[in-house]
C-alpha positions in Angstrom: 18.8 9.7 4.2 16.3 11.2 6.6 13.2 9.7 5.2 12.3 6.1 4.5 9.5 4.7 2.4 6.3 3.9 4.0 5.9 0.1 4.1 2.9 -0.4 6.3 0.8 -3.3 5.0 -2.8 -2.4 4.0 -5.5 -3.9 6.1 -6.7 -7.3 5.0 -10.0 -7.2 3.2 -13.0 -8.7 5.0 -14.4 -11.8 3.5 -17.6 -12.1 5.6 -19.9 -12.4 2.6 -17.9 -15.3 1.2 -18.0 -17.2 4.5 -21.8 -16.5 4.9 -22.3 -18.1 1.4 -20.2 -21.1 2.3 -22.0 -21.6 5.6 -25.5 -21.3 4.1 -24.7 -23.7 1.3 -23.2 -26.3 3.6 -26.1 -26.0 6.1 -28.7 -26.1 3.4 -27.1 -29.2 1.8 -26.9 -30.9 5.2 -30.5 -30.2 6.1 -31.9 -31.3 2.7 -29.7 -34.4 2.7 -30.8 -35.4 6.2 -34.4 -34.8 5.3 -34.4 -37.3 2.4 -31.4 -39.4 3.0 -33.4 -42.7 3.3 -35.1 -41.8 -0.1 -32.1 -40.6 -2.0 -29.9 -43.5 -1.2 -32.3 -46.0 -2.8 -32.0 -47.2 -6.4 -34.4 -45.7 -8.9 -36.5 -48.9 -9.0 -36.9 -49.0 -5.2 -38.0 -45.5 -4.7 -41.6 -46.0 -5.7 -42.3 -48.0 -2.5 -40.7 -45.4 -0.2 -43.2 -43.3 1.9 -41.6 -40.1 0.8 -41.8 -40.9 -2.9 -44.8 -38.6 -3.6 -43.1 -35.8 -1.6 -39.4 -35.9 -2.6 -39.5 -37.2 -6.2 -39.0 -34.5 -8.9 -42.7 -34.3 -9.4 -43.6 -34.4 -5.7 -44.8 -31.5 -3.7 -41.5 -30.8 -1.9 -39.1 -32.1 -4.7 -41.0 -30.0 -7.3 -40.9 -27.0 -5.0 -37.1 -27.3 -4.7 -36.9 -27.0 -8.5 -39.2 -24.0 -8.7 -37.5 -22.1 -5.9 -34.1 -23.0 -7.2 -34.9 -22.0 -10.8 -36.4 -18.7 -9.5 -33.2 -17.9 -7.7 -31.1 -18.7 -10.7 -33.2 -16.5 -12.9 -33.1 -13.7 -10.2 -29.3 -13.8 -10.1 -29.3 -12.7 -13.8 -30.3 -9.2 -12.5 -26.6 -8.7 -11.8 -26.1 -8.4 -15.6 -28.6 -5.6 -15.7 -27.0 -3.9 -12.7 -23.6 -4.1 -14.4 -24.8 -3.1 -17.8 -26.5 0.1 -16.5 -24.1 0.8 -13.6 -23.9 4.5 -14.4 -27.7 4.9 -14.5 -28.7 3.0 -11.4 -28.5 5.1 -8.2 -26.0 4.1 -5.5 -28.7 3.4 -2.9 -29.7 0.3 -4.9 -26.4 -1.3 -4.0 -22.9 -1.4 -5.4 -21.9 -3.6 -8.3 -19.8 -5.7 -5.9 -22.8 -6.2 -3.6 -24.9 -7.3 -6.6 -22.0 -9.7 -7.7 -22.1 -11.2 -4.2 -25.8 -11.7 -4.5 -25.3 -13.1 -8.0 -22.9 -15.8 -6.6 -25.1 -16.5 -3.6 -28.4 -17.0 -5.5 -26.7 -19.0 -8.2 -25.1 -21.5 -5.8 -28.1 -21.8 -3.5 -30.4 -22.2 -6.5 -28.1 -24.9 -7.9 -28.2 -26.9 -4.7 -32.1 -26.7 -4.7 -32.2 -27.8 -8.3 -29.9 -30.7 -7.5 -32.2 -32.0 -4.8 -35.2 -31.3 -7.1 -33.6 -33.9 -9.5 -33.4 -36.4 -6.6 -30.0 -37.3 -8.0 -31.5 -38.9 -11.0 -31.6 -37.9 -14.7 -34.4 -39.9 -16.4 -34.9 -37.8 -19.6 -32.6 -36.3 -22.2 -34.0 -32.8 -21.4 -33.3 -33.2 -17.7 -29.8 -34.4 -18.5 -29.1 -31.4 -20.8 -30.5 -29.0 -18.2 -28.5 -30.4 -15.4 -25.2 -30.6 -17.4 -25.7 -27.0 -18.7 -26.4 -25.8 -15.2 -23.3 -27.6 -13.8 -21.1 -26.1 -16.6 -22.4 -22.6 -15.9 -21.8 -22.9 -12.2 -18.3 -24.3 -12.8 -17.4 -21.5 -15.2 -18.9 -19.0 -12.8 -16.6 -20.3 -10.0 -13.7 -19.9 -12.4 -14.8 -16.4 -13.1 -15.0 -15.6 -9.4 -11.5 -16.8 -9.0 -10.3 -14.7 -11.9 -12.1 -11.7 -10.5 -10.3 -12.2 -7.2 -7.0 -12.1 -9.0 -7.6 -8.7 -10.7 -6.1 -5.9 -8.6 -8.8 -3.7 -7.2 -9.2 0.0 -7.9 -7.6 2.2 -5.3 -4.2 0.5 -5.4 -1.1 2.7 -5.8 0.3 2.5 -9.4 4.0 2.0 -9.8 4.6 5.4 -11.3 3.0 7.1 -8.3 5.3 5.2 -6.0 8.3 6.1 -8.1 7.4 9.8 -7.9 7.3 9.5 -4.1 10.7 7.9 -3.8 12.4 9.9 -6.6 13.6 12.8 -4.4 15.3 10.2 -2.1 16.4 7.6 -4.6 16.5 9.3 -8.1 18.9 6.6 -9.5 16.6 3.7 -8.5 13.5 5.4 -9.9 15.2 5.9 -13.2 16.5 2.3 -13.3 13.0 0.9 -12.5 11.4 3.0 -15.3 14.0 1.9 -17.8 13.6 -1.8 -16.8 9.8 -1.6 -17.1 10.0 0.0 -20.5 12.2 -2.8 -21.7 9.7 -5.4 -20.5 6.5 -4.5 -22.4 3.3 -6.5 -21.7 2.2 -9.3 -24.1 -0.9 -7.9 -25.8 -3.9 -9.9 -27.0 -6.7 -8.6 -29.3 -9.9 -7.3 -27.5 -11.9 -10.1 -29.2 -9.5 -12.9 -28.4 -11.1 -16.2 -27.5 -11.0 -17.5 -23.9 -8.7 -20.4 -25.0 -6.2 -18.0 -26.6 -6.2 -15.8 -23.5 -5.7 -18.8 -21.2 -2.7 -20.0 -23.4 -1.2 -16.5 -22.9 -1.3 -16.7 -19.1 2.1 -18.5 -18.8 3.7 -15.7 -20.8 2.2 -13.1 -18.4 3.2 -15.0 -15.4 6.8 -15.1 -16.7 6.7 -11.4 -17.4 5.5 -10.7 -13.8 8.2 -12.8 -12.3 10.8 -11.2 -14.6 9.8 -7.7 -13.4 10.0 -8.7 -9.7 13.5 -10.2 -10.2 14.7 -7.3 -12.4 13.6 -4.6 -9.9 15.2 -6.5 -7.0 18.5 -6.6 -8.9 18.2 -2.9 -9.8 17.5 -2.0 -6.2 20.5 -3.9 -4.9 22.7 -2.1 -7.3 21.6 1.3 -6.1 24.0 2.9 -3.6 21.3 4.4 -1.4 19.4 1.1 -1.1 22.6 -0.6 -0.2 23.0 1.9 2.7 19.5 1.2 3.8 20.1 -2.5 3.6 23.2 -2.2 5.7 21.2 -0.3 8.4 17.9 -2.2 8.2 18.0 -5.3 6.0 14.4 -6.2 6.6 13.2 -2.7 5.7 15.3 -2.6 2.5 14.0 -6.0 1.4 10.3 -5.0 2.0 11.0 -1.8 0.0 12.2 -3.5 -3.2 9.7 -6.3 -2.8 7.0 -3.6 -2.8 8.3 -2.0 -6.0 8.5 -5.5 -7.6 5.0 -6.3 -6.6 3.7 -2.9 -8.0 5.5 -3.6 -11.3 4.1 -7.1 -11.5 0.6 -5.9 -10.6 0.5 -4.0 -13.9 0.9 -7.3 -15.6 -1.7 -8.9 -13.3 -4.2 -6.1 -14.0 -3.6 -6.4 -17.8 -3.9 -10.2 -17.7 -6.9 -10.2 -15.4 -8.8 -7.7 -17.6 -8.1 -9.8 -20.7 -9.2 -13.0 -19.0 -12.4 -11.4 -17.6 -13.2 -9.9 -21.0 -12.9 -13.3 -22.8 -14.4 -15.2 -19.9 -17.6 -13.1 -19.8 -18.3 -13.9 -23.5 -18.0 -17.6 -22.8 -20.0 -17.5 -19.6 -22.8 -15.4 -21.3 -23.0 -17.9 -24.1 -23.2 -20.9 -21.7 -25.8 -19.1 -19.6 -28.0 -18.6 -22.7 -27.8 -22.3 -23.5 -28.7 -23.1 -19.9 -31.7 -20.7 -20.0 -32.9 -22.3 -23.2 -32.7 -25.8 -21.8 -34.4 -24.7 -18.6 -37.2 -23.1 -20.6 -37.7 -26.3 -22.6 -37.6 -28.4 -19.4 -40.3 -26.2 -17.7 -42.4 -26.2 -20.9 -42.4 -30.0 -21.2 -43.1 -30.5 -17.5 -46.1 -28.0 -17.7 -47.4 -29.7 -20.9 -47.4 -33.1 -19.2 -49.3 -31.8 -16.2 -46.4 -31.4 -13.7 -47.6 -28.0 -12.4 -47.0 -28.2 -8.7 -49.6 -26.2 -6.9 -50.7 -24.4 -10.0 -53.0 -27.2 -11.2 
């Protein structure tokens, strides 16, 4: 065997944007907490006598400003939905969908921190409680969606069939066995309109199928004569080779599961976002009606 499969690991993706977001959120939280720690640590009944009460309370100049800026950032991050909806009509110079997703996450998290400090860690009215709870749920489901998005294989990866075509001239028997095994392990399908709960309950089945593909391809590779020769000459190379094939076969399951999860999750997240926007609108309307208009009085 004169040729060996290429097993060079792809370069690790950069995660600079993620770390910038984390650093900004931690730094912002630390600065705002330090600024009003002596006020926030007091009980509600004791805050009225604090010198910063008219500044840091939810109706104060700074505290109210936190809420307005935070709400503006949360509303701004909804532009990502517009960018994604009209992805084919928006020119590339306006930024990629991924860049807008990063901005969506950044503005959502930073805006939520500002809203938290706007509330001064107190929920005195039912409307404020509903608004805070809905925001917390939307942020929580958003983080879950970000995790699911990270699990979905990115475009540009090499499909299993393409890799099999590459190795078929060298290992025709193995390529045939892998195709037969994959055909015998079809993916568990869910309807396009399946609920998020139903999709979540299917995840263990997909995880089992992905593991079964990895194990089955490893066994098929070890039964192949040419792979056994390669394993005898370079055990590490042979192992990396059939691990790669197993991962490619399992990635088809991951891609299918990820797409189904993201599809059902988006519907849930969109519904919760609508509820949050409704409660925020009511909250702003009530505050404006009772004269809490910040610098707009």
